[in-house]
C-alpha positions in Angstrom: 84.1 -140.3 159.9 86.0 -143.3 159.4 85.9 -146.5 161.2 89.3 -148.3 161.2 88.9 -151.8 162.9 91.5 -154.2 163.8 90.5 -157.6 164.4 91.9 -161.2 164.1 90.1 -163.2 161.4 87.6 -165.2 162.6 87.8 -164.1 166.3 84.8 -162.6 168.2 87.0 -160.6 170.5 87.3 -156.8 170.9 87.6 -154.9 167.8 90.1 -151.7 168.2 89.0 -148.4 166.5 92.3 -146.9 165.2 93.2 -144.1 163.0 94.8 -143.8 159.2 98.3 -143.7 160.9 98.0 -147.3 162.0 96.8 -148.4 158.6 100.0 -146.6 157.1 102.3 -148.4 159.7 100.7 -151.9 158.8 101.6 -151.1 155.1 105.1 -149.7 156.0 105.9 -153.0 157.4 105.4 -155.0 154.3 107.9 -155.6 151.7 105.7 -157.5 149.3 102.3 -156.4 149.1 99.7 -157.9 147.0 97.1 -155.5 145.7 93.8 -156.2 144.5 90.3 -154.7 143.9 86.7 -156.4 143.4 85.4 -158.4 140.3 83.8 -156.6 137.5 86.1 -153.3 138.4 85.2 -149.9 137.9 87.0 -146.7 138.0 87.4 -146.3 141.7 88.5 -149.9 142.1 91.1 -149.8 139.0 92.3 -146.2 139.8 92.8 -146.9 143.7 94.4 -149.9 142.7 96.9 -148.6 140.5 97.5 -145.4 142.4 98.6 -147.3 145.7 100.7 -149.7 143.5 102.5 -146.7 142.2 102.9 -145.1 145.6 104.3 -148.0 147.3 106.8 -149.0 144.2 108.1 -145.6 144.9 108.9 -146.3 148.4 111.0 -149.3 147.1 108.5 -152.1 147.8 108.1 -155.1 145.6 104.4 -154.7 144.6 102.1 -157.0 142.8 98.6 -155.6 141.5 96.0 -158.0 140.4 92.6 -157.5 139.0 90.2 -160.4 139.5 88.5 -159.8 136.0 89.8 -158.1 132.8 90.1 -154.2 132.9 87.2 -152.6 131.0 88.2 -150.9 127.9 87.4 -147.4 129.1 90.0 -147.6 131.8 92.9 -148.8 129.9 94.4 -145.3 129.3 95.6 -145.3 133.0 99.2 -145.1 133.9 100.6 -148.5 134.8 97.6 -150.3 133.5 100.2 -152.6 131.6 101.5 -153.9 135.1 98.4 -155.0 136.0 97.9 -158.7 136.2 94.5 -160.3 135.3 93.2 -163.3 137.4 96.0 -164.2 139.8 99.6 -163.2 140.4 102.6 -165.3 139.3 103.2 -168.4 141.3 106.6 -167.4 142.2 105.1 -164.1 144.1 105.0 -164.6 147.7 103.3 -161.7 149.2 103.7 -160.7 153.0 100.5 -158.6 152.9 97.5 -159.0 150.9 95.7 -155.3 150.4 92.0 -155.3 149.3 90.5 -152.1 147.9 86.9 -151.4 147.2 85.8 -154.9 148.4 82.8 -155.0 150.4 82.8 -158.5 150.8 86.1 -160.8 150.8 84.5 -163.2 148.2 84.4 -160.2 145.7 88.1 -160.8 144.9 87.4 -163.7 142.9 88.3 -167.6 143.5 91.9 -167.0 142.4 92.7 -164.6 145.0 90.2 -165.3 147.9 93.1 -168.3 149.4 95.1 -165.1 150.4 92.9 -164.2 153.1 93.7 -167.3 155.1 97.4 -167.8 154.0 100.1 -168.1 156.7 102.3 -165.1 157.2 100.1 -162.7 155.0 98.9 -159.7 156.8 95.3 -159.0 155.2 94.4 -155.4 155.0 91.0 -154.0 153.8 90.5 -150.4 152.6 86.7 -149.7 151.5 84.0 -146.9 151.9 80.9 -148.8 151.3 78.5 -148.5 154.3 77.6 -152.1 154.0 81.2 -153.2 154.4 82.2 -155.5 157.4 85.4 -155.9 159.1 86.9 -159.3 157.8 90.6 -158.7 157.5 93.5 -158.0 160.1 93.4 -154.2 159.2 89.8 -152.7 158.3 89.8 -149.1 157.2 86.2 -148.5 156.3 85.1 -144.8 155.5 81.6 -144.3 154.4 82.2 -140.7 154.5 84.6 -141.0 151.6 83.2 -140.4 148.0 85.6 -142.7 146.6 88.6 -145.2 147.8 90.6 -142.9 145.9 89.9 -140.3 148.4 91.3 -142.5 151.1 94.5 -143.6 149.0 94.8 -139.7 148.5 94.9 -139.0 152.1 97.1 -142.0 153.1 99.6 -141.0 150.4 100.5 -138.0 153.0 100.7 -140.4 155.9 103.1 -142.8 154.0 105.1 -140.0 153.2 104.7 -141.0 149.5 104.9 -138.5 146.6 101.9 -138.0 144.2 103.2 -138.2 140.8 101.4 -137.2 137.7 100.8 -140.7 136.9 99.4 -141.2 140.5 97.3 -138.1 140.3 95.6 -139.3 137.1 94.8 -142.7 138.7 93.3 -140.8 142.0 91.4 -138.5 139.8 89.6 -141.4 137.7 88.8 -142.9 141.0 87.2 -140.0 142.5 85.8 -138.7 139.2 83.9 -142.0 138.3 82.7 -142.7 141.8 80.9 -139.2 142.4 79.4 -139.7 138.9 81.5 -136.6 137.5 81.0 -134.8 140.9 77.0 -135.1 140.2 76.3 -137.5 143.1 75.6 -136.2 146.8 78.5 -138.0 148.2 80.7 -135.1 146.5 82.0 -132.8 149.1 84.0 -129.7 149.6 86.8 -132.0 150.6 86.1 -134.0 147.4 86.9 -130.8 145.2 90.0 -129.6 147.4 91.7 -133.0 146.5 90.8 -132.8 143.1 92.0 -129.6 142.8 95.3 -130.5 144.1 95.3 -133.5 141.5 94.7 -131.1 138.5 97.5 -129.1 139.9 99.7 -132.2 139.2 98.8 -131.9 135.6 95.6 -134.2 135.2 93.4 -133.2 132.5 89.8 -133.3 133.3 89.1 -133.1 129.6 90.9 -136.1 128.6 89.8 -138.2 131.2 86.1 -137.4 130.6 86.7 -138.1 126.8 88.4 -141.5 127.8 85.9 -142.6 130.0 82.3 -141.1 128.8 83.0 -140.1 125.1 84.6 -143.1 123.7 82.0 -145.9 123.2 82.0 -149.3 121.2 78.9 -149.3 118.6 77.9 -152.3 120.5 77.5 -150.3 123.5 75.3 -147.8 121.9 73.2 -150.5 120.6 72.9 -152.3 124.0 71.8 -148.9 125.5 69.1 -148.6 122.7 68.0 -151.8 123.6 67.8 -151.3 127.3 66.0 -147.9 126.9 63.3 -149.7 124.8 62.8 -152.0 127.8 61.9 -149.0 130.4 59.1 -149.4 132.7 57.6 -147.2 135.3 55.4 -148.0 138.2 52.1 -146.3 138.7 53.5 -143.5 140.9 56.2 -143.0 138.4 58.8 -142.8 141.1 60.2 -146.4 140.3 61.7 -147.2 136.7 63.4 -150.2 135.6 65.1 -151.6 132.5 66.1 -155.4 131.6 68.7 -157.1 129.4 68.9 -160.9 128.8 72.0 -162.5 128.1 70.3 -163.7 124.6 69.9 -160.0 123.7 73.3 -158.9 124.5 74.7 -162.0 122.4 72.7 -160.8 119.5 74.4 -157.4 119.7 77.6 -158.6 120.3 77.8 -156.8 123.5 80.1 -157.3 126.6 79.6 -156.8 130.3 81.5 -153.4 130.2 79.1 -152.3 127.3 76.4 -152.0 129.9 78.6 -149.4 131.8 76.3 -146.5 132.5 72.9 -147.3 131.2 71.4 -147.5 134.7 72.0 -143.5 134.8 69.8 -142.8 132.0 66.9 -144.7 133.7 67.6 -142.6 136.6 67.3 -139.6 134.7 63.7 -139.9 134.1 61.5 -136.9 135.4 60.0 -137.9 138.9 62.1 -141.2 139.3 63.4 -141.6 142.8 64.8 -145.2 142.2 66.0 -146.7 139.2 66.9 -150.5 138.6 68.8 -152.4 135.8 68.2 -155.9 135.5 71.1 -157.6 133.6 71.4 -161.4 132.9 74.8 -162.4 133.4 74.1 -166.3 133.1 70.7 -168.1 132.7 68.4 -167.0 135.4 71.2 -165.2 137.4 70.6 -161.3 137.2 73.0 -158.5 138.5 70.5 -155.7 139.6 71.9 -152.2 139.6 70.2 -149.5 141.8 70.3 -145.8 141.9 68.3 -143.4 143.7 68.2 -139.6 143.2 67.4 -137.9 146.4 66.6 -139.8 149.6 66.2 -143.4 149.2 68.9 -145.3 150.6 69.5 -148.1 148.1 72.2 -149.9 149.7 69.5 -151.1 152.4 67.5 -152.0 149.4 70.3 -154.2 148.0 71.0 -155.6 151.6 67.5 -157.3 151.3 68.7 -159.3 148.6 72.3 -160.0 149.8 74.1 -157.0 148.4 75.4 -153.6 149.4 76.6 -150.5 148.3 76.3 -146.8 148.8 73.0 -144.7 149.6 72.5 -143.7 146.1 74.3 -146.4 144.4 74.2 -150.0 145.1 73.7 -153.6 143.7 73.0 -157.3 144.3 73.1 -160.7 142.3 69.8 -162.4 142.1 68.7 -166.0 140.8 65.5 -166.7 139.4 63.1 -165.9 136.5 63.2 -162.4 135.3 59.5 -161.5 135.8 59.9 -163.0 139.4 63.2 -161.0 140.1 61.9 -158.0 138.9 58.5 -157.9 140.9 60.3 -158.6 144.2 62.9 -155.8 143.8 60.5 -153.3 142.6 57.9 -154.3 145.1 60.7 -153.6 147.5 61.8 -150.5 145.9 58.1 -149.2 146.3 58.0 -149.8 149.9 61.3 -147.9 150.4 60.3 -145.0 148.5 56.8 -144.9 150.5 58.6 -145.2 153.9 61.4 -143.0 153.2 59.2 -140.0 151.7 57.1 -140.5 154.9 60.3 -139.9 156.8 61.3 -136.9 154.9 57.8 -135.2 155.4 57.7 -136.0 159.1 
């Protein structure tokens, strides 16, 4: 069930629950929307931003789409990728709306774009599906039941009266495909498959998308995977597993941030493991922690303990400190969650 909340930024007044049509009306009123996703963009983020940009351009709007960080190589096959600016929009572009997709926290739009949250005359719109998201814009559409923001954009296209072209369909398919783990995660619903079937009817090639995303990797990426798997550890019960990578190790392999995409899924595959964690040092003594669960632990709640968030089966956070101390704190918390949640399942 979606929660669409409208509130004045910074106000503690009553928040109104409205529907998807009101979000569409807000978007229809804008003429120069600025679209963005989050830092370190993934497939849902990039696919959703591009799809909505193409839909709105098709309705005659002057659209500027920006990614706070460079687009990972695996997503550069997407239609419209060449028109996606990186970092900040051109200074001459003056938006009347700032639309954020897949951003659970406003700071995740990056330092070059966060200023638009408070810019006079700019309507701020937040569209997301993370259960940990809190309303922070003028218009907030938060649907934790959506498998991906791509599902929300798909539904929104019909309310907008916009046509889903082959290009839009490819972007939306990629968004949904990646955020469901190739339809393997339990956020995949019958509605997900119905939407995807219609996208395939628009000419999307599942085989081509799968090859582009999962079967074309740099050699450095494979070597980084080898290094990460060599560091895997299990707790005594065998229900929590983790791996770690330091900046020194990644630099020695010539790896980049995007080369680590998907490593956490290998840790999660281990038989008997319920919670998997990957600790990646992004700069000295600062670790990006990716969390995954297999059946019942809500890792978004686990991530929130450390200032992060995400989905019940996929979440993350950033923690500063010595590696052994960070690992100890997160694994201890994960073990507690496994014990408590497994007790709840048996009750």
